[in-house]
C-alpha positions as CSV (number, residue, x, y, z in Angstrom):
1,X,14.3,-54.9,75.0
2,X,11.1,-52.9,75.3
3,X,12.9,-49.9,73.8
4,X,13.9,-51.9,70.8
5,X,10.4,-53.1,70.3
6,X,9.1,-49.5,70.4
7,X,11.7,-48.4,67.8
8,X,10.7,-51.3,65.6
9,X,6.9,-50.4,65.9
10,X,7.6,-46.8,65.0
11,X,9.8,-47.8,62.0
12,X,6.9,-50.1,60.7
13,X,4.4,-47.2,61.1
14,X,6.7,-44.8,59.3
15,X,7.3,-47.2,56.4
16,X,3.5,-47.8,56.1
17,X,2.7,-44.1,55.9
18,X,5.6,-43.6,53.4
19,X,4.2,-46.4,51.2
20,X,0.7,-44.9,51.3
21,X,2.0,-41.4,50.6
22,X,4.1,-42.2,47.5
23,X,1.1,-43.4,45.4
24,X,-0.8,-40.3,46.4
25,X,2.0,-38.0,45.4
26,X,2.5,-40.0,42.2
27,X,-1.3,-39.6,41.5
28,X,-1.0,-35.9,42.1
29,X,1.9,-35.4,39.7
30,X,0.1,-37.6,37.2
31,X,-3.1,-35.5,37.5
32,X,-1.1,-32.3,37.1
33,X,0.6,-33.7,34.0
34,X,-2.7,-34.5,32.4
35,X,-3.7,-30.9,32.8
36,X,-0.6,-29.4,31.3
37,X,0.2,-29.4,27.5
38,X,3.5,-28.2,26.0
39,X,3.7,-27.1,22.4
40,X,6.6,-25.6,20.4
41,X,6.4,-22.2,18.8
42,X,8.4,-19.4,17.3
43,X,8.9,-15.8,18.6
44,X,7.8,-12.9,16.5
45,X,7.5,-9.2,17.0
46,X,4.1,-7.8,17.8
47,X,4.8,-4.7,15.8
48,X,6.6,-5.4,12.5
49,X,6.6,-3.3,9.4
50,X,7.0,-4.9,6.0
51,X,8.2,-2.9,3.0
52,X,6.7,-4.0,-0.3
53,X,7.5,-2.3,-3.7
54,X,4.4,-0.3,-4.7
55,X,3.6,1.0,-8.1
56,X,4.7,4.6,-8.6
57,X,2.4,6.4,-11.0
58,X,1.1,4.7,-14.2
59,X,4.5,3.9,-15.6
60,X,6.9,2.4,-13.0
61,X,6.3,-1.1,-11.9
62,X,10.0,-2.1,-11.8
63,X,12.8,-0.5,-9.8
64,X,16.5,-1.0,-9.2
65,X,18.0,-1.0,-5.7
66,X,20.9,1.4,-5.5
67,X,21.2,1.6,-1.7
68,X,20.6,-1.0,1.1
69,X,21.2,-0.9,4.8
70,X,23.2,-3.8,6.3
71,X,21.1,-6.8,7.3
72,X,20.5,-6.8,11.1
73,X,21.2,-3.1,11.6
74,X,19.5,-1.3,14.4
75,X,17.3,1.5,13.1
76,X,15.4,4.4,14.6
77,X,12.1,6.0,13.3
78,X,12.9,8.0,10.1
79,X,16.2,6.2,9.3
80,X,16.7,5.4,5.6
81,X,16.9,1.7,4.9
82,X,16.4,1.3,1.1
83,X,17.2,3.6,-1.8
84,X,15.6,3.0,-5.2
85,X,17.0,4.3,-8.5
86,X,15.4,7.6,-9.5
87,X,17.0,7.8,-13.0
88,X,14.0,6.7,-15.0
89,X,11.7,9.1,-13.2
90,X,14.1,12.0,-13.6
91,X,14.3,11.2,-17.4
92,X,10.5,11.2,-17.5
93,X,10.4,14.6,-15.8
94,X,12.9,16.1,-18.3
95,X,10.9,14.7,-21.3
96,X,7.6,15.9,-19.9
97,X,9.0,19.4,-19.1
98,X,10.1,19.5,-22.8
99,X,6.6,18.5,-23.9
100,X,5.1,21.1,-21.6
101,X,7.2,23.9,-23.1
102,X,6.2,22.8,-26.6
103,X,2.5,22.7,-25.7
104,X,2.7,26.1,-24.0
105,X,4.3,27.5,-27.2
106,X,1.6,25.8,-29.3
107,X,-1.0,27.5,-27.1
108,X,0.4,30.9,-27.6
109,X,0.6,30.3,-31.4
110,X,-2.9,29.1,-31.3
111,X,-4.1,32.3,-29.6
112,X,-2.4,34.4,-32.2
113,X,-3.8,32.4,-35.1
114,X,-7.2,32.5,-33.6
115,X,-7.0,36.2,-33.1
116,X,-6.1,36.7,-36.8
117,X,-8.8,34.4,-38.0
118,X,-11.3,36.0,-35.8
119,X,-10.3,39.5,-37.1
120,X,-10.7,38.3,-40.6
121,X,-14.1,36.8,-40.0
122,X,-15.3,39.9,-38.1
123,X,-14.0,42.0,-41.1
124,X,-16.0,39.9,-43.5
125,X,-19.0,40.2,-41.2
126,X,-18.7,44.0,-41.3
127,X,-18.4,44.0,-45.0
128,X,-21.4,41.7,-45.5
129,X,-23.4,43.8,-43.0
130,X,-22.7,46.9,-45.0
131,X,-23.6,45.2,-48.3
132,X,-26.8,43.9,-46.7
133,X,-27.8,47.4,-45.5
134,X,-27.0,48.8,-48.9
135,X,-29.1,46.2,-50.8
136,X,-31.9,46.9,-48.3
137,X,-31.9,50.6,-49.1
138,X,-31.7,50.0,-52.8
139,X,-34.7,47.7,-52.5
140,X,-36.7,50.3,-50.7
141,X,-35.6,53.0,-53.2
142,X,-36.7,50.8,-56.2
143,X,-40.4,50.6,-55.2
144,X,-41.2,53.2,-57.8
145,X,-39.1,51.6,-60.5
146,X,-40.3,49.1,-63.1
147,X,-41.2,45.5,-62.1
148,X,-38.0,44.3,-63.8
149,X,-35.7,46.6,-61.8
150,X,-37.6,45.8,-58.5
151,X,-37.1,42.1,-59.3
152,X,-33.4,42.6,-59.7
153,X,-33.1,44.6,-56.5
154,X,-35.1,42.0,-54.7
155,X,-32.8,39.2,-55.8
156,X,-29.7,41.3,-54.9
157,X,-31.2,41.9,-51.5
158,X,-31.9,38.2,-50.9
159,X,-28.4,37.3,-52.0
160,X,-26.9,39.9,-49.6
161,X,-29.2,38.5,-46.9
162,X,-27.9,34.9,-47.5
163,X,-24.3,36.0,-47.5
164,X,-24.8,38.1,-44.3
165,X,-26.4,35.1,-42.5
166,X,-23.7,32.8,-43.8
167,X,-20.8,35.0,-42.5
168,X,-22.6,35.6,-39.2
169,X,-23.0,31.9,-38.8
170,X,-19.3,31.3,-39.6
171,X,-18.3,33.8,-36.9
172,X,-20.6,32.1,-34.3
173,X,-19.3,28.6,-35.2
174,X,-15.7,29.8,-35.1
175,X,-16.1,31.2,-31.6
176,X,-17.4,27.8,-30.5
177,X,-14.5,26.0,-32.2
178,X,-12.0,28.5,-30.8
179,X,-13.2,27.9,-27.2
180,X,-13.1,24.2,-27.8
181,X,-9.5,24.2,-29.2
182,X,-8.3,26.4,-26.4
183,X,-9.9,24.1,-23.8
184,X,-8.4,21.0,-25.3
185,X,-4.9,22.6,-25.4
186,X,-5.3,23.9,-21.8
187,X,-6.2,20.3,-20.7
188,X,-3.1,19.0,-22.4
189,X,-1.0,21.5,-20.6
190,X,-2.7,20.8,-17.2
191,X,-2.2,17.0,-17.7
192,X,1.5,17.5,-18.4
193,X,1.8,19.7,-15.3
194,X,0.0,17.2,-13.2
195,X,2.2,14.4,-14.5
196,X,5.4,16.4,-13.7
197,X,4.1,17.3,-10.3
198,X,3.3,13.7,-9.5
199,X,6.7,12.6,-10.7
200,X,8.4,15.1,-8.5
201,X,6.4,13.9,-5.6
202,X,7.6,10.3,-6.2
203,X,11.3,11.2,-5.9
204,X,11.4,11.5,-2.1
205,X,9.3,8.2,-1.9
206,X,12.2,6.3,-3.4
207,X,14.1,6.7,-0.2
208,X,12.4,4.1,2.0
209,X,12.4,5.1,5.7
210,X,11.3,3.0,8.7
211,X,8.5,4.5,10.9
212,X,9.5,2.4,13.9
213,X,12.5,1.4,15.9
214,X,13.8,-2.1,15.4
215,X,16.1,-4.3,13.4
216,X,16.3,-4.1,9.6
217,X,15.9,-7.4,7.8
218,X,16.6,-7.6,4.0
219,X,14.0,-9.4,1.9
220,X,14.7,-12.2,-0.6
221,X,15.0,-11.9,-4.4
222,X,12.0,-13.9,-5.7
223,X,14.0,-15.0,-8.8
224,X,17.2,-16.1,-7.2
225,X,15.8,-17.0,-3.8
226,X,18.8,-15.2,-2.2
227,X,18.9,-12.0,-0.1
228,X,18.4,-8.8,-2.1
229,X,21.5,-6.8,-2.9
230,X,22.4,-3.4,-4.5
231,X,21.8,-3.6,-8.3
232,X,18.9,-6.1,-8.1
233,X,15.7,-5.3,-10.1
234,X,12.5,-5.7,-8.2
235,X,8.8,-5.6,-9.3
236,X,5.6,-4.3,-7.8
237,X,4.5,-6.5,-4.9
238,X,8.1,-7.8,-4.1
239,X,9.0,-7.6,-0.4
240,X,12.1,-5.5,0.0
241,X,12.5,-6.0,3.8
242,X,10.9,-5.6,7.1
243,X,11.6,-4.0,10.5
244,X,10.4,-5.8,13.6
245,X,10.2,-3.8,16.9
246,X,11.9,-5.9,19.5
247,X,10.4,-4.4,22.7
248,X,7.2,-6.5,22.7
249,X,7.2,-10.1,21.5
250,X,4.6,-12.8,20.8
251,X,4.7,-16.5,20.2
252,X,3.1,-18.1,17.1
253,X,2.2,-21.6,18.3
254,X,-0.6,-24.2,18.1
255,X,-2.9,-26.3,20.3
256,X,-4.2,-29.8,19.5
257,X,-7.8,-30.1,18.4
258,X,-8.4,-32.3,21.4
259,X,-7.4,-29.5,23.8
260,X,-8.9,-26.6,21.8
261,X,-11.9,-26.2,24.1
262,X,-9.7,-26.3,27.2
263,X,-8.0,-23.0,26.6
264,X,-9.3,-19.4,26.4
265,X,-8.2,-15.9,25.5
266,X,-6.5,-14.3,28.5
267,X,-5.3,-17.6,29.9
268,X,-1.7,-17.6,31.3
269,X,1.0,-19.5,29.5
270,X,4.6,-20.3,30.6
271,X,7.1,-19.7,27.8
272,X,10.6,-21.1,27.8
273,X,13.3,-20.5,25.3
274,X,15.0,-23.6,23.9
275,X,18.3,-21.7,24.5
276,X,17.3,-21.0,28.1
277,X,15.1,-23.9,29.2
278,X,15.2,-23.1,32.9
279,X,14.1,-19.5,32.5
280,X,10.4,-18.9,32.5
281,X,8.7,-16.0,30.7
282,X,5.1,-15.2,31.6
283,X,2.7,-15.1,28.6
284,X,-1.0,-14.8,27.9
285,X,-3.2,-16.2,25.1
286,X,-4.0,-13.3,22.9
287,X,-5.7,-15.1,19.9
288,X,-7.1,-18.5,19.2
289,X,-7.6,-19.5,15.5
290,X,-11.1,-20.3,14.2
291,X,-10.0,-22.9,11.7
292,X,-8.5,-26.3,12.2
293,X,-5.6,-27.4,10.0
294,X,-2.9,-30.1,9.7
295,X,0.1,-29.4,11.9
296,X,2.4,-29.9,8.9
297,X,2.5,-31.7,5.5
298,X,3.9,-34.9,7.0
299,X,1.5,-35.1,10.0
300,X,-2.1,-36.1,10.4
301,X,-2.5,-34.2,13.7
302,X,-5.0,-31.4,13.5
303,X,-4.3,-28.2,15.4
304,X,-5.5,-24.6,15.9
305,X,-3.3,-21.6,15.6
306,X,-2.6,-19.8,18.9
307,X,-0.9,-16.4,19.5
308,X,0.7,-15.9,22.9
309,X,1.7,-12.4,24.0
310,X,4.8,-12.1,26.3
311,X,3.8,-9.9,29.2
312,X,7.2,-8.4,30.0
313,X,9.8,-7.0,27.6
314,X,13.2,-8.8,27.7
315,X,16.2,-8.2,25.5
316,X,16.9,-12.0,25.4
317,X,13.8,-12.5,23.3
318,X,14.5,-12.2,19.5
319,X,12.3,-12.9,16.5
320,X,12.7,-16.4,15.1
321,X,13.8,-18.1,18.3
322,X,12.2,-21.4,19.1
323,X,10.3,-21.7,22.3
324,X,8.0,-24.0,24.2
325,X,4.6,-23.0,25.5
326,X,3.2,-24.7,28.5
327,X,-0.6,-24.5,28.7
328,X,-2.4,-25.2,32.0
329,X,-5.6,-26.7,30.8
330,X,-9.0,-26.2,32.4
């Protein structure tokens, strides 16, 4: 009988302690829950290169795609991913090379014409110089002649002097014009050569190569809103594709404005894939946005952008996958 009473007393004590312990544990779990916040996000590559059509020279703002790597292909640094049509540039080079030959021939002809003209002017100058010297001697010899003859010789000398100065001036002006014409023609030729050189330098740029290892993703046609394909025309500023490097990943996520001051850069975050909810990936807050915004168009909740860096590389992590980020608040 006493033994039964002892068992009963111990049972009551155990039940009492269990009843007291359960609220404490519940309070502990509730306290932990209040200090944890889970937000959804999307994986993205830390290192990702976008390929946007640039303007080649002064003329080409539109290009045609004639080669395109398969969407999702693995690429290594230096691999060709996009090929643009070089036809228009090659045609431009042929036209400019024809213009260059014409301008070079014009320069040679100009030099010959200038040489002939210069010789003619120099001959005239020699002739006028001789006439001027002769009239000068005649004027000096006529000092003992009558006033009428001296007057005639004086007028003839002055006329020869005027003609000599005129021809001399023509020669000087022609030399200036000659140098100017040559310089203008040489500038034309240099400009054509520079344009041809620049066009040749563009040709290898039409083969777009990736500088990093990753997965090639084809961009969308802005007019059709469909994936680009061979034969499509694209314009300056159009995105042709991108290559994300898959080794190191990050999560683009958010934090509520109410919890914004409870997190900090460098704080640890538990990341879980929606596809693998039981697997935890260790992350760290890498960036916290400075501006508050609406979470989406249909929500009134205000959030700050947060970037979480995954601390270990894992092949299961791919860009675009949906994840959850568990913040342990301060």
